Structure formats: C-alpha cells, structure tokens
N, C-alpha and C positions, 0 to 999 in steps of 0.2 A: 175685671179692671175696673180702676177706680176713673173717674168722670166728676168733672166739675162743669158748671155750667149756670146759665140765666136768661134772661128775657132779655129784647133787643135794646130798652131802657137803663135795665140795670138795677131798678127795683127790688128783682126776684133775682137771688142766688143762691145755689145749692151745691149738696157734692152728693156722691153714688155711688153705687158698687153696681154694676151692668155686666151681663153676661153678651158679648162681643156675637157669641154665635147666633142671638135672638135678634140682631138687625134684619129690618126688614120693610121693606118698601111696600104700602098700602095702598090699591086704586079702590078702595071704597067710596061712597059717596058722599061719605059723611068726614072724611080727612078731605076728601076735593074740599068740601062747604067749610068747614074749618081752616084749613090753610090759604083758600082760595088760588091753589095751585092742581095740579094735575094729578099729584100723587104726597104723600109723605111717608119719611123715615123713621122708625121706631125702635126701642131698645128696650128689653125688660129688665128690670131689677128690682129685687127686695123692697119690701116699703121699709121694712124696720134699717134698711140699708142706706137709706133715703134721708139727708139732712138738710133743711133749710139754714144758709147762714144770714138772708135777710127777705124782710119781705115776706109778706101772706097769697097766694094765689085765691083768687076768687075761684069760685065752682060753678059751671054747668053742668046741670043732670041730663043725660040725653037717652032716654026708651030708645033701643034697636027694636028692628025688625020681630028678632028671635025673644024680645019682650026683655030684656037684660038691660039692666041700667048702669050705664056709664058715666062717671063723674069726669068731668073735663077739665084741668085746674090751668087755669090761664093769668098772665098779669092784668090787675085792672086799669094800669094807668096805660100800657101800650099796645095792650090785647097778645100778645106773644102765647100761643099754646106751652105749655110745658109736660104735663104728662096728663094720660090721663087712668082709670083705674073702676075697678068696683064700686056700685056707689050700695048695691044692696045688703053689703057685710063689710065689716072691717076688711081694708083691704090688706093683702098679703104680699100682690105685686102689680106694681107702677108701669104701665108702659110710658117710657120716657121719649120726646121727640128730640130725636137725635143731632138736629141741627143746632138745639140748644146747648147741646153741650161743647166745650172747650175743645172735645178731642173727635169731634166729629168727622173730621177726615180718615180717622183709625177706626170708625164705628161701619167698613164694608157690607153691604147687605149682602145676606145669602139666600132671601128667597122675596118672589113678590106674589102679595096676597090680594083676594077681590080684583082678581086681573079681570074676573066677568063685568067689572065696572071700569075698566081702563078705558082713559080717552083712544079713539082709534090710533092718533097720530102719534102717539106716546113711541111705538117700536120706531119711527122713521127720526128720533130725535138728533142720532148720530150723523146723519147725513145733512143734517143743517149746517151753513158757515157756522164758523166759529171765530169769536171774537174774545178778546181777554179782556177788554172793557168796552163801556157802551159807546 
C-alpha cells in the first residue's frame, strides 16, 4: 500500500510502500515513553521504498534490553516520531509510525504486541464516555 505522511509541523514529508498486514499496536515501555501515550501503532515498510520528500529527521539511538540498537527518527522541529529502524546495520525495513501517515485510518492494527507492558486501564477504553470534540 502506498502511503504519504509527515510530522505535525510539516517540516518532514515522506512517501512509502507499507504492508497493512503488519500494522500493530505496541504496548512496550519504549513506545509509551517516546509517544507520551499508553501505546503507539506502527506499520512496516521496506527501507528502499521509503522516500523523504522534505526535511531531514534527527535520529536517537536506543539500546533495547536485548542489546539491539534501534534508530528512532523524529522531526527536530516538532518532535514527531516518524519511524524506527535498525542502527546496527544498514536498514532493510522501517517501522513507520502509523499515525504520521495520511492514510492512518486504513491501517487497522492486526495484533497487539508487548501486552505484558500494557497499562492496566487500556482494556477499558471502550467503556469510557465518548465526546467527538473536547
């Protein structure tokens, strides 16, 4: 699936090919910290099929508990995380942050991962009152 997207301030814009079947909600503590939210959603694409249209992401390398190094690419202006990839070798895939795509509504998660780190109240979100706007 071809997607376009970018950061909140518009400094970074990209286009990519992603596999919608790889869309997943991640509850790991890194995703919680990086996003400031209970989870975040990502989708995988081949690095060769990702093209920056504008801007240059800043990169922060995080070493996971496993020892693997992950490059976190984000906008230096607004802080929006755009993707993560391997920092140990030339990347072959990118984990694109689904909410940064213009097609986020079409990237329905197929699985939840790192659920052992999920915040205990996440399962009750549908029971909360809903408001279409603040």
